[in-house]
DOLUM-267119 format. One record per residue: residue number from 1; residue in one letter; x, y, z of N, C-alpha, C, O, CB in turn. Coordinates in pm, whole numbers. Glycine has a CB too. Example, Ala and Ser with C-alpha at 12.3 -4.5 7.8 and 13.67 -1.06 7.14 Angstrom:
DOLUM-267119
TORDREN; num; residuo; nu; nv; nw; cau; cav; caw; cu; cv; cw; ou; ov; ow; cbu; cbv; cbw
TORDREN; 1; a; 1319; -569; 780; 1230; -450; 780; 1320; -330; 780; 1424; -332; 846; 1131; -447; 905
TORDREN; 2; s; 1285; -225; 708; 1367; -106; 714; 1290; 3; 787; 1341; 114; 804; 1408; -60; 572
end
This chain:
DOLUM-267119
TORDREN; num; residuo; nu; nv; nw; cau; cav; caw; cu; cv; cw; ou; ov; ow; cbu; cbv; cbw
TORDREN; 1; m; -1680; -766; -792; -1593; -851; -713; -1465; -888; -787; -1369; -933; -724; -1666; -974; -672
TORDREN; 2; k; -1461; -871; -917; -1344; -917; -990; -1216; -846; -947; -1107; -900; -966; -1364; -897; -1137
TORDREN; 3; n; -1228; -728; -889; -1110; -656; -843; -1077; -685; -698; -983; -627; -643; -1128; -509; -862
TORDREN; 4; g; -1151; -773; -634; -1128; -805; -493; -996; -877; -474; -955; -959; -556; -1241; -890; -439
TORDREN; 5; v; -930; -846; -366; -802; -907; -334; -825; -1042; -270; -912; -1056; -184; -720; -816; -241
TORDREN; 6; n; -750; -1141; -311; -755; -1276; -254; -890; -1346; -270; -916; -1444; -200; -720; -1270; -109
TORDREN; 7; y; -974; -1298; -358; -1104; -1361; -375; -1090; -1504; -427; -1168; -1591; -390; -1192; -1280; -469
TORDREN; 8; c; -991; -1527; -511; -976; -1659; -572; -941; -1767; -471; -955; -1885; -500; -870; -1654; -679
TORDREN; 9; d; -895; -1729; -352; -859; -1832; -254; -978; -1872; -167; -962; -1947; -71; -745; -1783; -167
TORDREN; 10; g; -1097; -1822; -200; -1217; -1864; -130; -1256; -1777; -13; -1358; -1803; 52; -1200; -2001; -83
TORDREN; 11; n; -1178; -1676; 16; -1210; -1588; 129; -1291; -1468; 80; -1238; -1359; 62; -1081; -1541; 200
TORDREN; 12; e; -1418; -1492; 59; -1504; -1387; 4; -1507; -1263; 93; -1515; -1151; 41; -1645; -1440; -14
TORDREN; 13; y; -1500; -1280; 225; -1504; -1164; 314; -1388; -1069; 287; -1402; -948; 302; -1500; -1209; 460
TORDREN; 14; e; -1272; -1123; 246; -1159; -1037; 214; -1188; -954; 90; -1153; -836; 83; -1032; -1121; 193
TORDREN; 15; a; -1251; -1016; -8; -1285; -943; -130; -1386; -834; -101; -1373; -722; -151; -1340; -1039; -237
TORDREN; 16; v; -1486; -864; -21; -1587; -765; 13; -1523; -648; 87; -1551; -532; 58; -1699; -827; 98
TORDREN; 17; e; -1438; -678; 183; -1371; -573; 260; -1282; -488; 170; -1278; -365; 184; -1288; -635; 373
TORDREN; 18; s; -1210; -551; 78; -1116; -476; -4; -1184; -388; -107; -1127; -287; -148; -1021; -570; -72
TORDREN; 19; v; -1304; -423; -150; -1372; -340; -248; -1466; -240; -184; -1511; -147; -251; -1448; -427; -345
TORDREN; 20; s; -1497; -256; -57; -1592; -164; 7; -1527; -32; 45; -1585; 74; 21; -1652; -228; 130
TORDREN; 21; k; -1410; -36; 102; -1338; 86; 140; -1190; 61; 124; -1141; -50; 146; -1372; 129; 287
TORDREN; 22; c; -1120; 162; 85; -976; 150; 70; -913; 242; 173; -928; 364; 166; -929; 185; -76
TORDREN; 23; r; -841; 184; 269; -779; 260; 377; -629; 236; 377; -579; 132; 335; -840; 222; 513
TORDREN; 24; c; -559; 335; 426; -416; 321; 449; -397; 224; 565; -468; 231; 664; -348; 459; 479
TORDREN; 25; g; -301; 134; 552; -276; 34; 655; -202; 88; 776; -179; 14; 872; -198; -77; 597
TORDREN; 26; r; -165; 214; 773; -94; 272; 887; -177; 380; 956; -202; 371; 1077; 40; 331; 841
TORDREN; 27; c; -220; 482; 882; -296; 592; 944; -446; 567; 938; -524; 637; 1003; -263; 724; 875
TORDREN; 28; l; -488; 467; 860; -628; 427; 843; -715; 532; 775; -837; 527; 783; -687; 394; 978
TORDREN; 29; k; -651; 628; 709; -725; 729; 634; -799; 661; 519; -744; 575; 450; -629; 840; 579
TORDREN; 30; i; -926; 699; 500; -1002; 648; 386; -951; 722; 262; -948; 845; 259; -1158; 668; 405
TORDREN; 31; l; -912; 646; 162; -856; 704; 40; -966; 727; -62; -1054; 643; -80; -746; 613; -18
TORDREN; 32; k; -961; 841; -127; -1065; 881; -220; -1040; 823; -359; -931; 839; -414; -1074; 1034; -228
TORDREN; 33; p; -1140; 755; -416; -1126; 699; -551; -1096; 807; -654; -1159; 913; -655; -1253; 624; -590
TORDREN; 34; g; -999; 780; -740; -962; 872; -846; -877; 989; -802; -833; 1068; -886; -1084; 923; -909
TORDREN; 35; v; -853; 1002; -671; -775; 1115; -619; -648; 1065; -553; -538; 1109; -588; -859; 1197; -519
TORDREN; 36; d; -663; 975; -459; -550; 925; -380; -485; 804; -446; -546; 734; -527; -594; 889; -239
TORDREN; 37; r; -362; 783; -409; -290; 664; -455; -252; 582; -333; -230; 636; -225; -163; 701; -539
TORDREN; 38; i; -244; 453; -352; -206; 363; -245; -87; 281; -294; -81; 242; -410; -326; 270; -202
TORDREN; 39; y; 6; 257; -205; 126; 183; -241; 138; 59; -156; 121; 63; -34; 252; 271; -226
TORDREN; 40; y; 167; -52; -221; 188; -180; -154; 337; -195; -131; 417; -167; -220; 130; -299; -237
TORDREN; 41; l; 374; -238; -14; 517; -252; 16; 572; -380; -47; 627; -467; 21; 541; -253; 168
TORDREN; 42; v; 555; -389; -178; 613; -499; -254; 730; -441; -331; 735; -321; -356; 507; -567; -350
TORDREN; 43; g; 821; -524; -368; 940; -474; -436; 1054; -450; -339; 1168; -431; -380; 907; -346; -510
TORDREN; 44; l; 1022; -452; -210; 1127; -447; -108; 1177; -589; -87; 1107; -685; -119; 1075; -384; 26
TORDREN; 45; s; 1296; -603; -35; 1343; -738; -3; 1255; -794; 109; 1199; -718; 188; 1494; -737; 39
TORDREN; 46; s; 1245; -924; 117; 1166; -988; 223; 1217; -945; 359; 1138; -922; 451; 1171; -1141; 210
TORDREN; 47; n; 1347; -936; 373; 1408; -896; 499; 1365; -754; 539; 1326; -730; 653; 1560; -905; 490
TORDREN; 48; d; 1372; -660; 443; 1330; -523; 472; 1182; -517; 506; 1142; -450; 601; 1360; -431; 352
TORDREN; 49; f; 1101; -588; 428; 957; -587; 453; 925; -640; 593; 844; -580; 664; 884; -671; 347
TORDREN; 50; l; 987; -750; 632; 962; -807; 765; 1008; -714; 876; 940; -700; 978; 1032; -942; 779
TORDREN; 51; k; 1123; -650; 857; 1172; -556; 959; 1078; -437; 972; 1049; -393; 1084; 1314; -508; 923
TORDREN; 52; i; 1032; -384; 860; 938; -272; 864; 808; -316; 932; 755; -244; 1016; 909; -218; 722
TORDREN; 53; s; 758; -432; 895; 634; -483; 954; 647; -502; 1104; 552; -478; 1179; 594; -613; 889
TORDREN; 54; d; 764; -547; 1149; 785; -571; 1292; 799; -443; 1372; 756; -438; 1488; 909; -655; 1311
TORDREN; 55; r; 856; -340; 1313; 883; -219; 1392; 780; -109; 1374; 772; -18; 1456; 1017; -166; 1359
TORDREN; 56; e; 702; -116; 1269; 602; -12; 1242; 465; -58; 1289; 435; -177; 1295; 599; 22; 1093
TORDREN; 57; d; 383; 39; 1322; 246; 11; 1359; 163; 8; 1231; 88; 101; 1202; 191; 119; 1460
TORDREN; 58; v; 177; -100; 1155; 112; -113; 1025; 15; -230; 1031; 54; -343; 1060; 216; -133; 912
TORDREN; 59; a; -114; -203; 1003; -215; -308; 1007; -203; -399; 885; -221; -520; 896; -356; -246; 1013
TORDREN; 60; y; -172; -342; 770; -147; -419; 648; -62; -334; 556; -41; -216; 582; -280; -460; 579
TORDREN; 61; e; -13; -394; 449; 93; -331; 370; 47; -228; 266; 129; -186; 184; 169; -436; 301
TORDREN; 62; n; -77; -189; 265; -126; -87; 173; -114; 49; 240; -179; 73; 342; -274; -115; 130
TORDREN; 63; l; -32; 138; 186; -6; 266; 251; -36; 384; 159; -18; 377; 38; 138; 273; 297
TORDREN; 64; c; -83; 493; 220; -103; 618; 146; 34; 678; 115; 136; 631; 164; -193; 719; 227
TORDREN; 65; v; 35; 782; 34; 160; 847; -6; 238; 895; 117; 358; 871; 128; 131; 965; -100
TORDREN; 66; e; 169; 963; 207; 236; 1020; 324; 299; 912; 411; 412; 926; 456; 137; 1102; 407
TORDREN; 67; c; 225; 804; 435; 278; 696; 519; 389; 619; 449; 485; 576; 513; 166; 600; 560
TORDREN; 68; t; 377; 601; 317; 484; 536; 241; 614; 614; 259; 719; 557; 289; 447; 525; 91
TORDREN; 69; d; 605; 745; 240; 724; 829; 256; 778; 824; 398; 898; 806; 418; 693; 973; 217
TORDREN; 70; s; 691; 839; 495; 733; 841; 635; 802; 712; 677; 910; 714; 736; 613; 867; 725
TORDREN; 71; v; 739; 598; 645; 793; 468; 684; 926; 440; 615; 1023; 403; 681; 692; 357; 651
TORDREN; 72; l; 932; 459; 484; 1053; 425; 411; 1167; 525; 437; 1283; 485; 446; 1024; 420; 262
TORDREN; 73; n; 1134; 652; 450; 1238; 751; 481; 1305; 720; 614; 1427; 726; 626; 1179; 894; 483
TORDREN; 74; e; 1224; 686; 713; 1279; 655; 845; 1357; 524; 844; 1466; 515; 900; 1167; 647; 950
TORDREN; 75; y; 1302; 423; 779; 1367; 291; 778; 1502; 296; 708; 1601; 241; 758; 1277; 189; 709
TORDREN; 76; f; 1507; 362; 591; 1631; 366; 513; 1720; 485; 549; 1827; 501; 490; 1598; 370; 366
TORDREN; 77; h; 1679; 567; 643; 1756; 686; 684; 1790; 773; 563; 1904; 818; 547; 1885; 645; 757
TORDREN; 78; d; 1690; 793; 479; 1706; 870; 355; 1577; 949; 334; 1471; 890; 318; 1739; 777; 231
TORDREN; 79; e; 1586; 1081; 333; 1466; 1163; 322; 1396; 1151; 186; 1286; 1204; 169; 1500; 1306; 347
TORDREN; 80; n; 1458; 1083; 91; 1398; 1065; -41; 1362; 920; -71; 1319; 890; -182; 1491; 1115; -147
TORDREN; 81; a; 1377; 830; 24; 1353; 688; -1; 1209; 661; -43; 1185; 583; -135; 1386; 606; 124
TORDREN; 82; g; 1113; 723; 23; 972; 703; -12; 942; 749; -153; 874; 680; -228; 883; 777; 86
TORDREN; 83; q; 992; 867; -188; 971; 921; -322; 1035; 830; -428; 975; 804; -532; 1028; 1063; -333
TORDREN; 84; k; 1155; 782; -401; 1223; 692; -496; 1142; 565; -515; 1126; 517; -628; 1365; 658; -445
TORDREN; 85; y; 1091; 509; -405; 1011; 387; -413; 883; 411; -492; 846; 331; -577; 977; 335; -270
TORDREN; 86; r; 816; 524; -464; 692; 554; -535; 718; 575; -684; 640; 530; -767; 625; 679; -476
TORDREN; 87; d; 828; 643; -718; 863; 662; -858; 887; 528; -927; 842; 506; -1039; 988; 751; -871
TORDREN; 88; m; 958; 439; -858; 986; 306; -913; 856; 229; -935; 839; 167; -1040; 1080; 227; -819
TORDREN; 89; r; 765; 233; -838; 637; 162; -851; 552; 223; -962; 489; 150; -1038; 560; 165; -718
TORDREN; 90; d; 549; 356; -971; 469; 423; -1074; 521; 391; -1213; 443; 379; -1307; 469; 574; -1052
TORDREN; 91; e; 652; 377; -1228; 711; 342; -1357; 677; 200; -1397; 646; 173; -1513; 863; 360; -1354
TORDREN; 92; s; 683; 108; -1301; 659; -33; -1334; 511; -65; -1350; 476; -151; -1431; 719; -122; -1226
TORDREN; 93; d; 423; 2; -1275; 278; -21; -1282; 207; 113; -1277; 155; 150; -1171; 230; -115; -1167
TORDREN; 94; p; 203; 188; -1388; 151; 325; -1385; 10; 340; -1328; -16; 439; -1259; 153; 379; -1521
TORDREN; 95; g; -80; 249; -1353; -216; 264; -1302; -248; 173; -1186; -359; 178; -1132; -313; 238; -1410
TORDREN; 96; d; -153; 92; -1148; -179; -13; -1049; -209; 40; -910; -282; -24; -835; -63; -104; -1042
TORDREN; 97; s; -155; 154; -874; -171; 200; -737; -281; 305; -721; -298; 361; -613; -42; 255; -686
TORDREN; 98; e; -354; 331; -828; -461; 430; -817; -583; 367; -752; -623; 256; -788; -497; 487; -956
TORDREN; 99; v; -640; 437; -656; -760; 388; -589; -876; 403; -686; -900; 511; -739; -787; 466; -456
TORDREN; 100; e; -948; 294; -708; -1058; 294; -803; -1192; 288; -733; -1203; 238; -621; -1045; 177; -900
TORDREN; 101; e; -1294; 340; -800; -1431; 330; -750; -1484; 194; -795; -1463; 156; -911; -1522; 449; -802
TORDREN; 102; y; -1550; 123; -709; -1602; -10; -744; -1752; -6; -754; -1814; -108; -783; -1559; -114; -644
end
């Protein structure tokens, strides 16, 4: 449970859900531990994040590589925006976005 998201705020069900399966918040693909990477839409401005959340069919902000690229490329009208964002996130937190087995 120590890796559960938001567990410290008393919402144990959130921790259980977050450690049981890791899914993309857009396509809902189950991500494979040690193989797939997941990206959180953090590091964007609050304004950009809210606009993306309002216009995209996103259940939550954890996205697979394909959805990260698709959403950000379309939003920023730049075919490399997703890759640039992923590179930036990988540089700042090299192991942070790897899906782990719990």
